[in-house]
C-alpha positions in Angstrom: -260.5 77.2 -11.8 -262.2 75.0 -9.5 -260.5 75.8 -6.6 -263.6 78.1 -5.8 -263.8 79.2 -2.4 -267.1 80.2 -1.0 -266.1 83.4 1.4 -269.7 85.7 1.6 -273.2 84.1 1.3 -275.3 84.4 -2.0 -278.3 86.9 -0.5 -280.7 85.3 -2.9 -280.4 82.0 -1.0 -280.4 83.4 3.4 -283.2 81.8 4.8 -285.2 83.6 6.9 -288.2 82.1 9.1 -290.5 85.0 8.1 -290.0 85.1 4.3 -291.0 81.5 2.6 -290.6 81.9 -1.0 -293.0 82.1 -3.3 -292.7 79.4 -5.4 -292.6 77.3 -2.6 -296.2 78.2 -1.4 -297.7 76.0 -4.4 -299.0 76.8 -7.7 -302.4 78.6 -7.3 -300.8 81.1 -4.7 -298.1 81.9 -7.3 -300.4 82.3 -9.9 -301.8 84.8 -8.2 -305.6 83.4 -7.3 -306.1 84.8 -3.3 -308.7 83.6 -1.4 -311.7 85.4 -1.7 -312.1 85.9 1.6 -309.4 87.9 2.1 -309.8 89.9 -1.0 -313.1 90.8 0.6 -311.4 92.1 3.4 -308.6 94.1 1.9 -310.6 97.5 1.1 -312.3 97.8 4.1 -308.8 97.5 5.8 -306.7 100.0 3.1 -309.6 102.8 3.6 -309.0 102.6 7.6 -305.2 103.3 7.0 -306.3 106.9 6.4 -308.6 106.6 8.7 -308.9 110.3 11.4 -309.2 107.7 14.7 -305.6 106.5 15.3 -306.9 103.2 16.6 -308.3 102.5 13.2 -304.7 103.1 11.8 -303.5 100.8 13.8 -305.5 98.4 13.6 -305.3 98.8 9.8 -301.7 98.0 9.8 -301.8 95.2 11.9 -304.2 93.6 10.1 -302.0 93.8 6.8 -299.6 92.0 8.5 -302.1 89.2 9.4 -303.6 88.5 5.8 -299.9 88.4 3.5 -298.7 85.9 6.4 -296.9 83.8 3.5 -299.4 84.7 1.1 -298.3 85.7 -1.9 -301.0 86.2 -4.2 -302.9 88.4 -1.4 -299.7 90.5 -1.0 -299.5 91.4 -4.5 -303.1 92.3 -4.5 -302.2 94.9 -1.5 -299.0 95.7 -3.8 -301.2 96.9 -6.8 -303.4 99.1 -4.2 -300.1 101.1 -3.1 -300.1 99.5 0.4 -296.4 100.0 0.6 -296.9 104.1 -0.3 -299.8 103.9 2.3 -297.3 102.2 5.1 -294.3 104.4 4.9 -296.6 107.7 4.9 -297.9 106.2 8.1 -294.1 106.4 9.4 -294.5 110.1 9.5 -298.0 109.9 11.8 -298.4 112.0 15.0 -298.6 109.0 17.1 -296.2 106.8 17.7 -298.3 103.4 18.0 -299.2 103.9 14.4 -295.6 104.4 13.3 -294.6 101.2 15.3 -297.6 99.2 14.1 -296.4 100.6 10.5 -293.2 100.0 10.5 -294.0 96.0 11.3 -296.1 95.8 8.6 -293.1 97.6 6.1 -291.0 95.1 7.9 -293.0 91.7 7.3 -293.6 93.0 4.2 -290.1 93.1 3.1 -289.3 90.4 4.5 -292.4 88.2 3.4 -291.6 89.9 -0.4 -288.6 89.9 -0.2 -286.5 92.1 -3.1 -289.2 92.6 -5.3 -290.7 95.0 -2.4 -287.7 96.0 -0.8 -286.9 97.1 -4.3 -291.0 99.3 -4.0 -290.2 100.9 -1.0 -286.9 102.2 -1.8 -288.4 104.1 -4.6 -291.4 104.8 -2.5 -289.0 107.1 0.0 -288.6 104.7 2.6 -284.8 105.6 3.3 -286.0 109.6 3.9 -287.4 108.4 7.0 -285.3 106.0 8.5 -282.6 108.9 9.5 -285.7 110.7 11.6 -286.6 106.9 13.2 -283.3 106.0 14.0 -282.6 108.9 15.8 -285.9 109.0 17.9 -284.7 105.9 19.1 -281.2 106.4 20.0 -282.8 109.2 22.3 -284.8 107.3 23.3 -282.8 104.4 23.9 -280.6 106.9 25.7 -282.9 107.8 28.3 -283.7 104.2 29.0 -279.6 103.2 29.4 -278.7 106.2 31.9 -282.0 105.4 33.9 -280.1 104.3 37.3 -281.5 101.1 39.4 -282.7 98.1 38.0 -284.9 98.0 34.9 -288.2 96.6 36.2 -290.1 95.5 33.3 -293.1 96.1 35.2 -292.2 99.9 35.6 -294.8 102.3 34.7 -292.1 104.5 32.9 -290.5 101.4 31.6 -294.0 100.4 29.9 -294.4 104.1 28.4 -291.1 103.8 26.2 -292.3 100.1 25.1 -293.8 101.1 21.6 -290.2 102.6 20.7 -288.5 99.8 21.9 -290.7 97.4 19.8 -290.0 100.3 17.1 -286.4 99.6 17.0 -286.8 96.0 16.4 -289.2 96.8 13.4 -286.9 99.6 11.7 -283.9 97.8 12.3 -285.2 94.4 10.7 -285.7 97.2 7.4 -282.2 98.4 7.8 -281.2 94.2 7.3 -284.1 93.6 4.7 -283.0 96.2 2.8 -279.3 95.9 2.9 -279.7 92.3 1.0 -282.0 93.9 -1.3 -279.5 95.2 -3.6 -276.4 97.2 -4.3 -278.2 100.0 -4.8 -280.2 99.6 -1.5 -276.9 98.7 0.3 -274.9 102.0 -0.4 -278.3 104.0 1.1 -278.2 102.0 4.4 -274.3 102.6 4.6 -275.2 106.4 4.4 -277.8 106.0 7.1 -274.8 105.0 9.3 -276.5 102.4 11.5 -273.7 101.2 12.9 -274.1 103.1 16.1 -277.4 102.1 16.9 -276.6 98.3 16.0 -274.0 98.8 18.7 -275.9 100.7 21.0 -278.6 98.3 21.3 -276.8 95.4 21.8 -274.7 97.6 25.0 -278.3 97.8 26.6 -280.1 93.8 25.5 -280.3 93.2 29.0 -282.9 95.9 28.9 -283.7 96.3 24.8 -284.5 92.4 25.2 -284.0 89.9 23.0 -286.1 90.5 20.1 -284.2 94.0 19.5 -280.7 92.8 20.0 -281.3 90.2 17.9 -282.8 92.2 15.3 -279.5 94.3 16.0 -277.1 90.8 15.8 -279.1 90.3 12.1 -278.5 93.4 10.7 -275.1 93.9 11.7 -274.2 90.4 10.1 -275.6 90.9 6.9 -274.1 94.6 6.7 -270.6 93.1 7.8 -271.0 90.5 4.9 -268.4 91.8 2.0 -269.1 95.5 2.7 -265.7 97.2 3.5 -267.3 100.8 4.0 -269.9 99.4 7.1 -266.4 97.7 8.1 -264.3 99.9 8.3 -267.2 102.3 10.2 -267.7 99.4 13.0 -263.7 99.1 13.5 -263.2 102.4 14.0 -267.0 102.7 16.2 -265.7 103.2 19.9 -266.2 99.7 22.1 -268.3 98.6 18.7 -265.7 94.9 18.8 -265.3 95.1 22.4 -269.5 94.8 22.4 -269.2 92.5 19.8 -266.9 90.0 21.8 -267.9 90.9 25.5 -272.1 89.3 23.6 -270.1 86.3 21.9 -268.7 85.5 25.3 -271.8 85.9 27.1 -273.5 82.3 28.2 -276.6 82.1 26.7 -278.3 79.6 28.9 -279.5 81.6 32.0 -281.4 83.8 29.2 -282.8 80.4 27.5 -284.3 79.4 30.8 -285.6 82.4 31.8 -287.1 82.9 28.7 -288.3 79.5 28.7 -290.0 80.0 32.2 -291.5 83.0 30.9 -293.3 81.2 28.3 -294.6 78.3 29.9 -296.5 81.0 32.7 -297.7 82.6 29.8 -299.3 79.7 28.1 -303.6 79.4 28.8 -304.7 76.9 31.1 -307.2 75.2 28.4 -304.3 75.4 25.5 -302.6 72.2 24.1 -299.2 72.1 24.4 -297.3 70.0 22.0 -294.5 68.9 23.9 -290.9 69.8 21.6 -288.5 67.6 23.3 -288.4 65.4 20.4 -287.5 68.2 18.3 -283.6 67.2 19.3 -282.6 70.9 18.0 -280.7 74.0 19.1 -283.2 76.4 21.3 -283.1 79.4 21.9 -283.0 83.4 20.3 -279.7 84.1 22.5 -277.9 81.4 21.2 -278.7 82.9 17.5 -278.0 86.2 18.9 -273.8 84.7 19.9 -273.9 83.1 16.8 -274.8 86.0 14.6 -272.2 88.3 16.2 -269.7 85.7 16.2 -270.1 86.2 13.1 -270.1 89.8 11.9 -266.9 90.0 14.5 -265.4 87.4 11.4 -266.6 89.1 8.6 -264.8 92.5 9.7 -261.9 91.3 11.7 -259.1 89.8 8.9 -257.1 87.0 11.1 -253.7 87.9 11.7 -254.1 91.3 11.2 -253.2 94.3 13.8 -257.2 94.2 15.1 -256.9 90.4 15.1 -254.3 90.6 17.4 -255.3 93.9 19.8 -258.3 91.8 20.4 -257.7 88.2 20.0 -259.9 87.3 17.9 -258.4 83.9 16.4 -258.0 82.6 19.7 -261.9 83.7 21.0 -262.3 81.5 17.8 -260.9 78.4 18.6 -261.8 79.0 22.5 -265.8 80.3 22.1 -267.3 80.4 18.9 -265.7 76.9 17.3 -266.8 75.1 20.5 -270.4 76.6 20.1 -270.9 76.1 16.6 -269.5 72.2 17.0 -272.5 72.0 19.1 -275.0 72.8 16.8 -273.8 69.8 14.0 -275.4 66.9 15.0 -279.0 67.2 14.0 -280.9 64.3 12.6 -282.4 65.8 9.6 -284.3 62.4 9.1 -286.0 62.4 12.8 -286.7 66.4 12.3 -289.0 65.5 8.6 -291.0 63.0 10.5 -291.5 65.5 13.2 -292.7 67.8 10.8 -294.9 65.7 9.0 -295.9 64.3 12.3 -297.1 67.9 13.1 -298.5 69.1 9.8 -301.1 66.1 9.7 -302.2 67.4 13.3 -303.0 70.7 11.8 -306.9 71.7 12.1 -308.3 72.0 8.8 -309.1 75.9 7.6 -308.2 77.7 10.4 -310.5 80.6 10.1 -308.6 84.0 9.3 -309.0 86.2 12.8 -309.1 90.5 12.0 -310.5 91.3 15.3 -308.9 93.7 17.8 -306.6 90.6 18.6 -304.3 89.8 15.9 -301.1 88.1 17.9 -300.2 84.8 17.1 -302.1 83.2 20.3 -304.6 82.7 18.0 -302.4 80.1 16.0 -302.8 76.0 16.8 -299.6 74.6 18.7 -298.5 72.4 16.2 -297.8 75.6 14.1 -296.1 77.2 16.8 -294.0 74.1 17.3 -293.0 74.3 13.5 -292.1 77.6 13.8 -289.8 76.5 16.7 -288.2 73.8 14.6 -288.0 76.3 11.3 -286.4 78.7 13.7 -283.9 76.2 15.3 -282.8 75.0 11.8 -282.2 78.3 11.2 -279.7 78.9 13.6 -278.2 75.8 12.4 -277.6 77.3 9.2 -276.1 80.2 10.8 -273.7 78.1 12.7 -272.7 76.3 9.3 -272.5 80.0 7.6 -269.8 80.6 10.6 -267.9 77.1 10.2 -267.7 77.9 6.4 -265.9 81.3 7.3 -263.5 79.3 9.7 -262.8 76.4 7.0 -262.3 79.7 4.4 -258.3 79.4 4.6 -256.9 80.4 2.0 -255.1 83.8 1.2 -255.6 85.3 -2.5 -252.6 85.3 -3.5 -252.8 83.3 -6.8 -255.3 85.7 -7.5 -252.4 88.8 -6.8 -250.5 86.7 -8.8 -252.4 87.5 -12.1 -253.6 90.6 -11.2 -249.6 91.7 -11.2 -248.6 89.8 -14.2 -251.7 91.0 -15.7 -250.3 94.7 -14.9 -246.4 93.8 -15.9 -248.3 92.6 -19.2 -250.4 96.2 -20.0 -247.1 98.0 -18.8 -245.4 96.3 -22.0 -247.6 96.5 -24.4 -247.9 99.8 -26.2 -251.6 101.0 -27.9 -251.0 99.9 -31.1 -251.1 95.9 -29.4 -254.4 95.0 -30.2 -254.3 96.3 -34.0 -250.9 94.2 -34.4 -253.0 91.1 -33.0 -255.8 91.9 -35.4 -253.4 91.9 -38.2 -251.8 88.6 -37.3 -255.4 86.8 -37.2 -254.9 85.2 -40.3 -251.7 83.5 -39.2 -252.6 79.3 -39.4 -252.3 77.1 -36.8 -248.9 76.0 -37.6 -247.4 79.4 -37.6 -248.5 79.9 -34.5 -247.1 76.8 -33.0 -244.3 77.7 -34.5 -244.4 81.1 -32.8 -245.0 79.5 -30.0 -242.6 79.5 -26.3 -239.9 76.7 -26.1 -241.5 74.0 -23.7 -238.5 74.3 -20.8 -239.6 78.7 -20.6 -243.0 76.9 -19.8 -241.5 74.9 -17.3 -239.8 77.0 -15.9 -242.4 79.5 -15.0 -244.5 77.1 -13.6 -242.2 76.4 -11.1 -242.1 80.0 -10.1 -245.9 80.3 -9.6 -246.5 81.3 -5.8 -248.1 78.6 -3.6 -251.0 79.2 -2.1 -251.1 80.6 1.4 -253.2 78.8 3.8 -254.6 80.7 7.3 -256.9 78.5 8.7 -259.3 79.9 11.7 -258.2 76.9 13.3 -255.9 74.5 13.1 -256.9 71.5 10.2 -256.1 68.8 12.0 -258.3 70.2 14.8 -261.3 70.6 12.3 -260.7 67.2 10.2 -259.8 65.0 13.0 -260.7 66.5 16.8 -264.2 67.4 15.3 -264.3 65.1 12.5 -265.6 67.8 10.4 -265.9 66.0 7.0 -268.4 63.2 7.7 -270.9 65.5 9.9 -270.8 68.5 7.4 -271.5 65.3 4.7 -274.6 64.2 6.8 -275.8 67.5 7.1 -275.9 68.0 3.2 -277.8 64.4 3.0 -281.1 64.9 1.0 -284.8 64.3 2.6 -288.1 64.3 0.8 -288.6 67.6 1.9 -285.4 68.9 1.1 -286.8 70.9 -2.4 -290.4 71.5 -3.7 -291.9 68.4 -5.5 -291.6 68.8 -8.7 -295.3 69.5 -9.9 -297.2 71.9 -9.4 -298.5 71.2 -5.6 -296.5 72.6 -3.0 -294.4 71.0 -0.1 -295.7 69.1 2.8 -294.7 72.2 4.7 -293.2 75.1 2.8 -290.9 76.8 5.6 -289.7 73.7 6.1 -288.5 72.8 2.9 -287.7 76.6 2.2 -284.9 76.1 5.4 -283.8 72.9 4.7 -282.5 74.0 1.1 -280.4 76.2 2.5 -278.7 74.2 5.5 -278.1 72.0 3.1 -276.0 74.0 0.3 -274.6 76.0 3.8 -273.2 72.4 5.2 -272.0 72.0 1.9 -270.1 75.6 1.5 -268.6 74.5 4.9 -266.9 71.3 3.7 -266.0 72.3 0.0 -263.9 75.6 1.8 -262.5 72.5 4.6 -261.8 70.7 1.8 -260.2 73.1 -0.4 -258.1 74.2 2.5 -256.7 71.0 3.0 -255.5 70.1 -0.6 -253.5 73.7 -0.5 -252.3 72.2 2.8 -250.6 68.9 2.0 -247.7 68.7 -0.2 -248.0 67.8 -3.7 -247.6 63.8 -4.0 -250.0 61.1 -3.6 -247.7 59.4 -1.3 -246.7 62.3 0.8 -251.0 62.8 1.0 -251.7 59.7 1.7 -250.0 59.3 4.8 -251.2 62.6 6.5 -255.0 62.4 5.3 -255.8 58.8 6.0 -258.2 58.5 8.9 -258.8 62.2 9.1 -260.7 62.1 5.7 -263.1 59.9 5.0 -262.2 59.9 1.4 -264.3 57.2 -0.2 -267.5 57.8 2.4 -267.8 61.3 0.8 -267.2 60.0 -3.2 -269.8 58.0 -2.7 -272.5 60.2 -0.7 -271.7 63.1 -2.5 -272.4 61.4 -5.7 -275.7 59.9 -4.0 -276.6 64.1 -4.0 -275.6 64.4 -7.4 -277.5 61.1 -8.6 -280.9 62.1 -6.9 -280.6 65.6 -8.4 -280.4 63.9 -11.4 -283.3 61.5 -11.2 -285.5 64.3 -12.0 -283.7 66.3 -14.6 -287.0 68.3 -16.1 -287.3 70.3 -12.6 -283.8 71.9 -12.7 -285.3 74.2 -15.2 -288.7 75.0 -13.2 -289.0 78.2 -11.5 -289.1 77.9 -7.7 -286.7 74.9 -7.8 -283.3 77.2 -8.1 -281.7 75.3 -4.9 -281.6 71.8 -6.8 -279.1 73.6 -9.3 -277.2 75.4 -6.2 -277.0 72.1 -4.1 -275.9 70.7 -7.0 -273.3 72.6 -7.9 -271.4 73.2 -4.6 -271.7 69.0 -4.2 -269.5 69.3 -7.4 -267.0 71.5 -5.4 -267.1 68.9 -2.7 -266.3 66.1 -5.6 -263.3 68.1 -6.8 -261.9 68.1 -3.3 -262.1 64.6 -3.0 -260.6 64.1 -6.0 -257.7 66.3 -5.6 -256.6 65.2 -2.1 -255.8 61.2 -2.9 -257.7 60.3 -6.6 -255.7 56.8 -5.8 -257.7 55.9 -2.7 -261.1 56.3 -4.3 -263.2 53.3 -5.9 -264.3 55.1 -8.8 -267.1 53.7 -11.0 -267.4 54.3 -14.8 -271.4 55.5 -14.0 -269.9 58.1 -12.0 -267.8 59.5 -14.4 -270.0 59.4 -17.2 -272.1 61.1 -14.3 -270.0 64.2 -14.5 -269.6 64.1 -18.5 -273.5 64.2 -18.3 -273.2 66.9 -15.7 -272.2 69.6 -17.8 -275.1 69.6 -20.1 -277.7 71.2 -17.5 -275.0 73.6 -15.1 -274.9 77.3 -16.2 -272.1 78.6 -14.2 -268.5 78.8 -15.5 -267.0 77.9 -12.7 -269.3 74.7 -11.9 -268.2 73.5 -14.9 -264.5 74.1 -14.6 -265.0 71.7 -11.6 -266.3 69.0 -13.2 -263.4 69.4 -16.1 -260.4 69.4 -13.4 -262.2 66.6 -11.4 -262.1 64.7 -14.5 -258.0 65.5 -14.7 -257.7 64.2 -11.3 -259.7 60.5 -12.0 -257.7 60.5 -15.5 -253.9 61.1 -14.3 -254.4 59.1 -10.9 -251.5 56.4 -10.5 -254.1 53.4 -10.9 -256.2 54.6 -14.1 -257.0 52.0 -16.6 -256.2 52.9 -20.1 -259.8 52.7 -21.1 -261.3 55.0 -18.3 -258.2 57.5 -19.4 -259.3 57.5 -22.6 -262.9 57.6 -22.4 -262.2 61.4 -20.1 -259.5 61.9 -23.0 -261.3 61.8 -25.7 -264.7 63.8 -24.2 -262.1 66.8 -23.3 -261.1 67.0 -26.8 -264.1 66.3 -28.2 -265.5 70.0 -26.0 -262.7 72.0 -27.1 -262.8 70.8 -31.6 -266.5 70.6 -31.8 -267.6 73.2 -34.0 -270.9 73.9 -32.0 -268.8 73.6 -28.7 -269.6 76.6 -27.8 -267.8 77.0 -24.7 -266.8 80.1 -22.2 -263.5 81.3 -22.4 -263.1 80.2 -18.8 -264.2 76.5 -19.8 -261.7 76.7 -22.4 -258.9 77.6 -20.6 -259.8 75.2 -18.1 -259.8 72.1 -20.5 -256.5 73.1 -21.8 -254.7 72.8 -18.8 -256.5 69.4 -18.0 -255.3 67.3 -21.0 -251.7 69.2 -20.5 -251.6 68.2 -17.4 -253.3 64.5 -17.6 -250.1 63.7 -21.2 -247.6 66.2 -19.9 -245.5 62.9 -18.4 -244.9 60.7 -21.2 -243.7 58.1 -19.1 -247.4 57.5 -17.6 -249.0 54.3 -18.7 -251.4 55.4 -20.0 -249.4 57.7 -22.2 -250.4 55.3 -25.8 -253.9 57.0 -25.2 -252.9 60.3 -26.3 -250.7 58.9 -29.3 -253.4 56.0 -30.3 -256.4 58.8 -30.4 -254.8 61.6 -32.3 -255.6 63.8 -30.0 -252.2 65.4 -30.6 -253.6 66.4 -34.1 -256.5 67.5 -32.5 -255.1 70.4 -30.5 -252.9 71.4 -33.2 -256.4 72.1 -35.5 -257.8 74.5 -33.0 -254.6 76.8 -31.9 -255.8 80.0 -34.0 -259.3 79.3 -32.6 -258.0 79.4 -28.9 -255.7 82.5 -29.8 -259.0 84.2 -31.3 -261.2 83.6 -28.2 -258.6 84.5 -25.7 -258.1 88.0 -27.7 -261.5 88.7 -27.7 -261.7 88.9 -23.8 -260.9 92.6 -22.8 -257.7 92.6 -20.3 -259.2 95.7 -18.7 -262.6 94.0 -17.6 -261.2 91.2 -17.3 -257.7 91.1 -16.7 -257.0 88.0 -14.9 -259.1 85.8 -17.2 -257.1 87.5 -20.4 -253.8 86.7 -18.1 -254.8 83.1 -17.4 -256.1 82.6 -21.6 -252.7 83.8 -22.6 -250.5 81.4 -20.3 -252.8 78.4 -21.6 -252.9 79.4 -25.0 -248.6 79.6 -24.7 -249.0 76.1 -22.7 -250.8 74.9 -25.5 -248.3 75.6 -28.1 -245.3 74.3 -25.9 -247.2 71.7 -25.3 -247.7 70.7 -29.1 -243.6 71.3 -29.6 -243.2 69.2 -27.1 -245.2 66.4 -28.3 -243.6 66.8 -31.3 -240.3 66.1 -30.6 -240.8 63.1 -28.6 -242.1 61.5 -32.1 -238.1 62.4 -33.6 
């Protein structure tokens, strides 16, 4: 059960450069204490949303964006005055410029306010406006793309359509935000049928520009994750996948150079320029566009499928996608944090709020622009790590299919009265249940026919491990910095956007490492002798072990922070780190230098974990340590005693999933009576302790509804049968 492969992202932890979580912004703002100056400016702005003058309506929409930027309190004040409903009404305005600004304000509200605001937008009728606007955008886009001759950005005809091109970016960004808000909102976005628009924008990326095409790439990436209806629509859309491949293969360097030259020309002569050469980060939105489209393609096309064979996605991964990702994995996060701190210290104090005619970003100090660039480029690294996580997810779900099929067979063989029969047997004691249990030899035979996991990584494992040296590089990106989490008090981070992006970056690096280790475990033959010869030199096992425990110790040094609002990422990172610890312990436990303090830390950490999957990882890691070939009797006894006590304590409160994992762990550790530490099992009285919980284990398993949790019920039945057979086996050894 510890084998938890990451195939999709937790949408709640996706970092967006325009969205800083409210809790990162500090106590005052998180409590709703808005800036009084902004509060005084709010009502006149809202009134102008209904002004008869279109210029006033346009200005009001733009002013709202400026007032709420990364300011949760002011945003909530606007919400209390129905700003969402007012802006949605403006989407049907008779003046296109107002529609553009209203959609832009809604876009920023959706990204800045997160799921809460997206839900409010859905409830107030946003989705009913989108099909009309999408149709309008598509008609305009068709007209632009059908225009013969070169597309001159200074052409008058092009300029007249510029507001609709801006509308494209806003509407697509709204689709993306709504898709990640909730399952209900995702269904509504699927019903809109936006895939044709998104692909068309990418096809016309040269005309549409980076803003709209990047938004289309982000929306495709978000909508293609664990969303079969959208994936099927994308596969069947003519030339859609070919368009994605063309974007992936397109060199981003010329586009980035052109954009950089234009930005330099547009800078004011009197403006101070912040040197960005110190950041040592990947640059450019065209690069990010390629990565997002690569992620969308890999989300949609399964390796080895007919579509893959037709389009060649697997060779594209090896030849183009993986090298693109590989170039982004050597960021020095320590240097980045130092740079961010320097820029924050140089920021002017209390810059004035500008609500004049010009609400563009030209008013921002150069240090703020540089900080935004760093955050944006760290976000590019995050997407690269997400694509790599998908590539490293080399395990097929055969084991899960095995359990489903087994459960279906059990269900077919049981009559309607089976549950009633089980209730009649609830009063049977431990000894009678043991006597009724299977013969130990049948358990061994069944275990021998369990299917092995099938490994199908997106690239050869040897290339990932030795060629790219991913374990050590991913480990480097997972190491915590002083800015990785918000402070464990009511003070905000030095720079909340950087803290937000770093938290997600660490998590994504650990997810990729977790998948890589899991695929490695499944790929190697059983037995430590065979394993050691293949992985020695390929994976720095001791370095991984020590460094991951460094993360655990850092997070554990502030235990109270794990329960604070806004500190949820600490627990997420901790749990994924434990997944990596599991992987290292499974590869070659005898190769590790294990400290007793580390064993104790694993035992202690279960008290703060909320996820049963994470708790199972810890238990299976401890089982690997307790059964390694060079374990001492004292080490084995400490772990064995902890496992048995976790099962036998009257107030243990463990879930069925954790109960099953602990039972399997004890049986795995002590299944071979020839091991040097077997005297621990005998002298510690573990057999008697296990014999006294048989009825309780059976009762907990029977509580699992086989119709709702079929796989878990099957695993529980198997663990119960193994327990009774194991007790019989151990008793037979004493005779």
